[in-house]
N, C-alpha and C positions, 0 to 999 in steps of 0.2 A: 504494500500500500504506500501511497505517497505519505510522507511524514506528516503527522497531524498537528495542526496549530489551534484546533478548536478550543481546548480546555483553558486557554489563556483568559477568557472572559474579559477581554480588553475594553469592549464598549457594547453596552446593551441598549443604547438609545436613551434620550433624555439627559438631564443633568448628570454629570459624572461625580459620584461621591468620592470622598477622600479615601475610604477603605471599603472592604467588602461589606455589603448590606444584604441581609436575608429578609426578603419580604415574606408575608404570611401566606403560605400556599393554601388552596382550598382543602377542606377535609375530605379524605377519601379512604376507602378500605386499604389495608396494607396488602401489597402484592407479595408473593413469596420471594421472588428474586428481582433485584435491580441490577442493571449493567451500566457501568460508567467507563467510557473509553477515553484514554489520553496518553500522553507521553510522560507528563509529570517530571520534567527535567529542569528544576526539581519541583516537587509539590509545594504549593504556596497557600496563603491564607484563604484565597477564594476556592481553591480545590477542596480544602477542608470544609468550608461552608456548604459546598455542593454535596459532598459526601454525607455530612450531617443531615442536610435537608432530605437527601435520598433515603437515609436510614429511618426517617420519620414515615416514609411511604412504603418501605419494603422490609421484609424480615431479614434478608441477607443481601449484602451488596457484593457483586462480582466486579472487581476492578480489573479492567483489561489494560495492561501496560504495553504500549506500543514501542517501536524501535528497540525491541529486545534482540539480544545476541548480535549487536552491532559494535564495531570498534569504537572506543572512546574518541570523541572529538569535542570541540567547544560547543557544538549544538546539542550533542548527545553525550554529556560527560559521565553519566552514571549508568551502571549496569541495571538490568531489570531486577536483579536480586537486591541490589542496594535500594532501589526505589520502593520495592515491596516492603523491605524492612522499615524504611523511614515512614512510609504511609501507615503501616501498622502502628508504629510508635506514636505518630501524631494522633491517631484515632483512639488508641489506648489512653493517651494523655487527656483526650476529650471525654473519656468515660465510656467508650464503646467496647463491648465485649469482643474479644478476639474471635469467638465462634461465629460472629455475624459477618466476618470478612472472608472473602474468597478472592483468589487472584488467578489471572490468566496472562501469560506472556506471549506476545505476538511480534513476529519479525516484520520489518518493512519489505514490501514487495513492490518495488518502484514500477515494474513493467508487467505485472500480472495481478490485477485487482481481484480476480476470482480467487486466487490462492490466499490473499489476505482475508477476504470474506469467509472463506472456508475455515481458515485457522481460528478466526474469532468464533464462528458458529460451533466448531468442534470443542473449543475450549470452554465455552459457556455450557454446551450440552453435557460435558463431563460432570458438571455440578447439578444441572437441572434435571438430568436423567428422564427426559420426556415430558416434563412439566411445561405447560403453555402459559403459566402464570408468571410471565417475565415482562419487565418494563425496562425501557431504554431511557437513561437519564441524559439530558443535554440541552443545548440551546442552538437553534438554527440562526447563526450570525451572518454568514456570508457563504461564498462558494466553497470555502474550506470546510464547511459543515455538511458537505454532501453525504458523508457516510451515514448520517443519522437517518437518511431515507433508504438505506440499503438493507434494513432488517424489518420488513413489513410484518413479520409474524409477532414482533414484540410491540407492546403498547408504548407509545412515546409519552414520557412525562417531562415537560419542559422545566428547567430550573428557574427559580425566582431570584437567584443570587445576582446582584448587580455589583460589579467591581471593575476598577481600571487596571487591576493587577495582570501582569504578563510574565510567564516564565522567562521570556526573552529578556525582560528588564532585570529579573533576578540574576540571570547568568551574566549580564553585562556588568552589573554592580559587583558581582562575585569575582569575576576575572579582572576587573579593574581595581580590586582591592578595597572597595567601599563596604566593608562588612557591617558597618553601622546601618547602612541603608538596607542591606539584606535582612537584618534583624527585624526591621519594620514590615517586611513583606512575607515572612514565613512563620509558621508556628514554632514554638520553642524546640520541639523535638527535631524539626528539620534544621533549625539553626545549629543545634548541637552537632548534628551529623555533618553539616557543611564546615563547621569549625574543625572537626576531626579530619575531614577529607583535605582541608586546606594545608595540613601538615604533611601530606603524603607526596611521594615522588610523582604519582599520577597527576596531582594538581599542578605541580611545577611544570610538567611536560605540557599539560593542557593550557596553562597560562602562557608558556612560550609559543605554542601554536596559535593561541588567540591573538597575541601581539603580532605574530608574523602575518596573520590574515588581515588584521587592521592595516598594517603597513602595505600589504599587497593591494588591497582595495583602494587605499589612499593614493597609490601611484597612478591609478586610472581615474581619479576623481574629476580631473579637469578635461577629460576627453569630451569631444563635442557631442558624442552619443554614448550611452551605456555600452561598454564593449561586449561582444560575443566571441568567446574563444573557441577555436576549432582544434580538436585533437584527433589522433588516430591511435588505436590500440590493437594488440594482437593476442588472440587466444590460440596458442600453439599446443597441440596435443600429440603424444606419441606413446604407444604401448601402455595405455591406462594411466598416463601422467599428464599434467598440464605445466607449461613453462611459466614461471613466475619470477618476479624480482621483489626484493625487500627494499623499501624506500630508504634512502640514506639521508634525505633532508626534509625540511618542512614544506608543506603540511603533510601529516601522515607518516612521520618518521617511524621506521620500524614496522610499518604495515606491509602486508603482501599486496601486490598489484600486478596487473598485466604489463608487459613491456609496452611502452607507447610514449607519446609526447605531443607537443604542439606542432601543427602543420607549418612548414616553412614556405616562403613566398613562391618558390619555383618548383614545387614537387606535387605530385598527386597524392591523394590520401593513401592509396596502396603503397606507393613509394615511401611515404612517411612511416607507415606501420612496419614495413620491412627494415628500413634504416634504423628505427628506434630499437627494434628487436635485436639486430646485430650489435648495435652500440651498447645496449644495456645488459646483454646476456653473453656476449662473446660467441653466440651461435654462428658458425662460419662455414668453413670449407666443406663442400659436398652437400650442403643443405640448400635446396632450391625452394624457398617459401612460396614463390608465385605458382610453382607447379603443384603445390600442396593446398592451394586455396579451395575451401569448401563452402564458404558463405560469408556474407557480410550483413551488417545491420547498423542503423543509426540509433543512438541512445541519447535522448534529449530532454529527460525530466528536468524542468527548469531549476530545481534546487539540488541537483545531483552533486554540485561542487560548492563548497563554502568560499572558494576563491572568487566566484562570480559565475555568470551564465556561461556554461561550457558544454558544447555539443561534441560528442565523440562518435567517430565512425570505427566500429570494431570489425576485425576480419578474423575468421576462423581458418587456421591452417592445420591440417591433419597430416602428420609425417608418417603415419602407418605404424608398423610394428618393427621391433628390433631393439638394439642397444640404444640407450639414451645418450645423445651427443654430450660431450663435455662442455661445461659452461664456465664463464668467468664474468663476474659482475663488473660493470663499467659505467661510464657516463655518470648519472646521478643515482645509480642503484648501488646499495651497499652489498648486495648478494644476489646471485641468480641461482635458481634451483628448480628441479623437477619435483612436483608434489603429486602423490597418488590422487587420482580423481576422487576417491571416496573420502579422503581426508580433506581435500579442498571443498567439496560440496557440503560437507557436514560442519564446516568451521567458518561461518560468515563473520564471526567476531574477529577474525584475523586480518580482514581485508580493508583496504582503503576505499573510501567513498562507496560507489555502487559496483565496484569491480566484481565482487562475488555474484551479484545479480546478473551481470553481463555474461560471465562465464557460465552460470547456471542456464541462462537463456539459450546459449548455443548447445550445451551438452544435454539438456533435458529434452530438447525437441528432436534430437536424433539427426 
């Protein structure tokens, strides 16, 4: 699924209050299950109010945590397990019994909405076990709220929470070192978690990546038009393995990626993919990538890269069976490696941006 921005509750119309406000919802019988979908990166005070309001209308709340099993980055800094733990802590702090809370973790599927819908449905059905007494909690704010119309079997219960809070604003304050501002935006249990995380090596790396991305975007701020970057990437397979590089620089330092890079002025997209593959992996003599071309596709999810609007053209090269050619990381890659397909497909959390989804797209369609 496209990464969700709905749970920010940034503007619900009318005068904007200073903090979250919970209007009095109409009295109705309690549904057995409520479903609340979001990324919660991190959960903030408005999220808490929505959950508390929902728990007045349902017996058990199923919190669907999106962007699960993704590599950490400044937009998705926390694992689904960490978010589940801190959501549980903030609700326990508010007096909610743990037994009323259920959790589902769902991956992003940038290029296959049906898989995302299926994963949400299966996760919820694991708990509801055939019950149809299910309500979906949320607010139809703008086009980013489209997913609320994707579950017609569940009754829709609109939230009455009105708040200017946004997880984007929380992350901005957090990564710019304004912890006093963060304190005003999140429940105490969340603030305690963020303070602990602030002392970890993971935070230091995310802060460095955040600063890198700010500088990267600033370099293009005075362009006459918002830039659109064009890249080419290569999915190279041989004998049940896929050719990958480990990124040596920002953004995504240490993450696995396809070999690839930015299109140069006087080359075709295919030439770019071939050149970058040779430069980054050392794949060389005796390997004719053009002869091994099996397919290509464009991947243009608008938010696929935190650097800015980036459209990539990916090419699938199948080198058949036999010994794996020797590799040597080069260019901006720290390492080049052949990874077994089973390990690659089962480990989305190891990959940069949407590279896992692109590899999956080629390999799962046959």
